[in-house]
N, C-alpha and C positions, 0 to 999 in steps of 0.2 A: 335697466339702462345703462347705470352708472357701473355696475359690475362688468357689462359687456365692453364698455369704453375703457375700463381698467385693464381688462384682460387683453385687449387689442393693443393698448399702450405697452404692456409688459411684453407681449409678443414682438412688436415693432423694435423695443428696446433690445431684446434679446437677438434678434436678427441683425440689428446694426452692430452689436457688440461682437457677433459671430464674423461679420463681415471684416470689422476693423482687426479683430484678432487673427483672422486668416491672411490678410493683407500683411501684416507684421511678420507673420510666419514666413511668407514667401519671401519678402523683402531680406530677411535675414537670411535665408537660404542663398539667394542670388548673391548677396553680399560676400557670404563665406565661401563661395565656389568660385566666383570671378575675382574678388579683391580683399579676401579675408585677411591680408598683410598690408593694409594701407593703401588699398586701391591697386596693388600689383596684379598684373595679368600674367597667369601662369597657365601654361599647355597642361600640366598636371597638378591637380589641387594638392597642396601640401608639400610640393617638391620644387627644387630649384633645378631645372633640365638645362645643362650647359654642355655645348659642343666643342670638339677639337679634332684634329686629323687622327689622332693616336699612333702618328708616325714620327715623333718627333722627340726621341729620347735624349735626354733625361726629363724633358718637360712634359710630355705626355706619350704614352706608350702603353702596350699592352704585356703584362707578365703574367702566364699561365690564365690567359683570357680575360684578365681583370685589368682595367684602365689604373695606372699608377704615374706617379711624375709629380714635378713641381706643380704644374698648372692644375692637376687633380686636387693636390692637397689645399692649394688656394681656394679652389672651388668648393671644397668640402668645408673649410673654415668659414667661408663666407656664408654658405648655406646655414651652418649651425648658429652664426650670429644675427642672421635674419629670422631664424626659427622655422627652417624649412630642411626637409631631407635632401640629400644631396643625391643628384642624378646625372652623372657624366655619361655622354654618348658620343660615338664618333659620326663624322661625315666627311666626305673628300672635301679637301681644302678649296679646289676650284669652284665648288658650289654652295661654300659654308655661309656666306651672307644670303643667298637665295634662301636657304634652308631656314635661316632666322627669320627672314621677311615672311616666309611661308608659314610660320608659327610651328615648325617642327620641333623647337626649343626656345627656351626663354633668353639664353645668353650664349656668347661665344667667350670661352675661357681657354683659348689655345694658341697664346702666344701671337696674338694679331697686333701688328703696327697700327697705331692711330694715325691715319692720313686724311688730309683734306678732302680727297676724292672719296675715301670710305665714309667720311663723315657726312656726304650727302645722302647716303642711304641708311646709315645707322647712327646711334648716340655711343659715345665712348665715356668709360669711366675714367677717374684719376688713374694715373698710370700705376701698375703693380710690379712692374720692374723696367729698368732702362738698360738698353743694350746698343747694338750697333751692327751695320752691315759690314762685314769683314770679307777680305779676300783670302782663299786658301788654295795652295797648289800642293803637288806631289812633293814630298821631302827631298827628292831627287833632282827637283826643277830648280835650276839656277838662271833661268832666262827671264824669269819674272821676280823682279826684286821690289818693285814699287807699282802703284796702280797705273801709272802711265804706261808700263811695260803690258797692259792688258789690250792695247790697241790691235784690232784684227784677230785678236785670239779666240779660240772656242770656249765660251764660257757656259757652265752648267748652273742652273736656278731651279728652285721649286716653282712649278707652274702657279700661274694667279697670284704670285707673290710680289711684294714691292722690289725685289731684287732684280726683276726683269727690267725695270726701267733704269736700274744702276748699271746692269751690263750693256744695255742699248747706248750708253754714252762711249763706251770703247769698241763695240763691234756689232756686227749684224749676225755674226755666227753664234746664236744662242739656243742652248739645247734645254728643254724643259723636262722636269722630272716630277713624279708625283710626291716625292719625299726628298728633303734635303741631304738625308743620309745617302740615298741612292747616287745623288749627284756626287758626293764626296767619295764614294767607293769607286767611282770612274776616274779618279784622279790619278790613282797609281798605275792602271794600265794604259793610261794615256788617251781614253776616250773623249776627255775634255782637257783643255790646258789649265784652266782655274774654275774655282767655284765661288759664286757669291752668296753668303748666308748669313745668318745671325751669329755673332762672334762666339756666344755662349754654346750654340748647337755645334760648331765646328771644333772648339776646345774640348768639349764634352766626348765628342767622337773620337778625337785623338786617344783619349783615356779608355773610355767603354768598349769602342769597337776596334782598339789598337790598329786604327788607320795611320799609315806612313805619310802624314801630311803636315803641312805648316802653314801658319798665317803670314801673310805679306803686308807691310805697312801698317799704318793706323787705320783705324775704321774709316769707311768712306761717309759714314754719317751717323749720329746718334739717333736712337728710336726710342720712343715712349711705347710701351706695349701696354695695352690696355684691354677692357673687357667691353664687348659690344652688346648692346640691347635694341630693341626695336624703338623708334622714336615716339610710338604712342604708348610707352610704358615708363614715363618720367619716376613713378614711385619706385619701381624697381631699381632704376638707376641710382636714386636717392639712397636707398637702402644699401646698395652694393658699395657706393662711395663711404658711407658711414662705417660699413663693416671693414673696408680696407683701412680707413683712417684709425679704427679702434685696434686693428691688429697690429698696426705699425706702432701705435702708442704703448701698447702693453708688452711688446717685445715678441709676440707670436710670429709676425711676419718674419723677423730676423731669424728666429729658430728655425723656420721652414727652410728659409732660403740657404742658410749655412749648412742645413742637412744635405741639400741636394748640390751645392755648389761651394761651399766653404766660405762664402763671401754674403754681405747684404746686397743684393742686386739693386736696391734702390739708391745705393750709395756709389754705384759705378760711374 
């Protein structure tokens, strides 16, 4: 009888040990797949998938079907510091926030201005560069010399951008484009009188695309450009901010910035 009791006790003990071991194994697997990097939620395990339009040279664009540019390098460096593989993707700008909320990617690293309105939908990191909304006109245009001259003029802007609100202060004649570059290209043939876009994008377009355009007056407003993540992903936001801070402190950020623009964009 004692032997039977002992055998039963051993069997029960082994069964319980198996259950505990099985639960521990499953918990570990779930933790690794869902939040193996400090409870970060990732659409692809082991990767930081981040989106951009891919139409904003030199910030983000395609060269031989590969995404390159300042935003891409910033995303790659952040990924490395978090311990993830870099996975840049493109999405049309007008639906880029919806794509983030729909969990198509983990973050937007695509030169997005951190605004109060956008902050209602997503969380923003610390700024990774500072720029401003700038007016550009054709090099031969002498009628627009200051922002007040924009009144009732036809202004081109990238659709779903903050520059739409800037243009609306001066005119109702606003033409939307899928890319800032397309808008700037329409200045010389006179399809639009002016374009409002990021100062860095416009100045770069003058050099890279050899566009015959010029900037007008000072920037309309300074803008903090930041990385957007979903509101239910605070651990990822914390990790991104930590990565940005370390990049700035060890000089890596300045090296990347000067490679693409010749200046430190956080000092502008």
